[in-house]
C-alpha positions as CSV (number, residue, x, y, z in Angstrom):
1,G,19.5,-11.9,-4.4
2,A,16.8,-11.5,-1.8
3,P,15.8,-8.1,-0.4
4,D,17.6,-7.1,2.8
5,G,15.3,-5.2,5.1
6,N,11.6,-4.3,5.7
7,G,9.3,-2.4,3.5
8,I,8.0,-2.8,0.0
9,W,10.3,-4.2,-2.7
10,M,9.8,-4.5,-6.4
11,A,11.6,-6.8,-8.9
12,Q,11.2,-7.4,-12.6
13,I,10.0,-10.8,-13.8
14,D,13.2,-11.1,-15.8
15,G,15.3,-10.9,-12.6
16,Q,16.2,-7.2,-12.5
17,G,16.0,-5.8,-9.0
18,P,15.0,-6.0,-6.3
19,V,14.5,-2.3,-5.6
20,Q,13.1,-1.0,-2.3
21,L,10.1,1.3,-3.0
22,T,9.6,2.3,0.6
23,P,11.2,1.1,3.9
24,D,8.2,1.5,6.1
25,G,5.1,0.3,4.1
26,Y,3.0,-2.9,4.1
27,G,0.3,-4.5,2.0
28,P,1.1,-3.2,-1.5
29,V,-1.8,-3.1,-4.0
30,W,-1.1,-2.1,-7.6
31,S,-3.3,0.4,-9.4
32,G,-5.3,-0.9,-12.3
33,D,-2.9,0.7,-14.8
34,G,0.2,-0.6,-13.1
35,R,1.7,2.9,-12.7
36,A,1.2,3.3,-9.0
37,V,1.2,1.2,-5.8
38,H,-1.1,1.8,-2.8
39,F,0.4,0.8,0.5
40,A,-0.2,1.3,4.2
41,R,2.0,2.6,7.1
42,F,1.9,2.2,10.8
43,G,3.3,4.7,13.3
44,G,3.2,8.5,13.2
45,D,2.0,8.7,9.6
46,S,-0.5,5.8,9.8
47,G,-2.7,5.5,6.8
48,L,-3.2,4.7,3.1
49,W,-0.5,6.0,0.7
50,I,0.0,5.9,-3.0
51,M,3.3,6.0,-4.8
52,D,3.9,6.7,-8.5
53,V,6.4,4.0,-9.3
54,T,8.3,6.1,-12.0
55,S,8.8,9.2,-9.9
56,R,8.7,7.5,-6.5
57,R,6.4,10.4,-5.3
58,Q,4.4,9.4,-2.3
59,T,1.0,11.0,-1.4
60,K,-1.0,10.2,1.7
61,L,-4.7,9.5,0.8
62,R,-6.2,8.7,4.1
63,T,-5.3,8.6,7.8
64,W,-6.2,5.4,9.7
65,Y,-5.3,3.4,12.7
66,R,-5.4,-0.3,13.3
67,V,-6.2,-1.4,9.7
68,A,-4.8,-4.9,9.3
69,A,-5.8,-5.6,5.7
70,F,-7.1,-3.6,2.7
71,D,-7.7,-3.9,-1.0
72,I,-8.7,-1.5,-3.7
73,V,-11.3,-2.4,-6.4
74,G,-12.1,0.2,-9.0
75,D,-12.6,3.5,-7.0
76,R,-13.4,1.9,-3.7
77,L,-11.3,1.1,-0.7
78,F,-12.2,-2.1,1.3
79,Y,-10.5,-2.6,4.7
80,V,-10.6,-4.5,7.9
81,R,-9.9,-2.9,11.3
82,E,-8.2,-4.8,14.1
83,S,-11.1,-4.5,16.5
84,G,-11.9,-8.2,17.2
85,R,-15.0,-8.1,15.0
86,S,-15.3,-9.6,11.6
87,Q,-16.4,-6.6,9.7
88,V,-15.3,-5.3,6.2
89,F,-15.7,-1.6,5.6
90,S,-15.9,0.1,2.2
91,M,-15.6,3.7,1.1
92,P,-15.0,5.7,-2.0
93,L,-11.3,6.3,-2.8
94,D,-11.1,10.0,-3.5
95,Q,-7.8,10.9,-5.0
């Protein structure tokens, strides 16, 4: 069946799942090794988070506000702010 609710969901290709990883995240980006997922949150805990998929432990990596889109390539974070300007920012992703 389809997920019921917001957040980030995960399902296996063979049809197992879906499982809700977090109810209040958006923009999931998998780590290169497939063991963790980076995601963002709005609200009181706005920022970039990482979750170990096996343990479901969540760790906040960066605080940010008004970030509409982001991606992670290697050890760098690329993101776009909702500021009305077409600018892409990049910074090292220190974990």
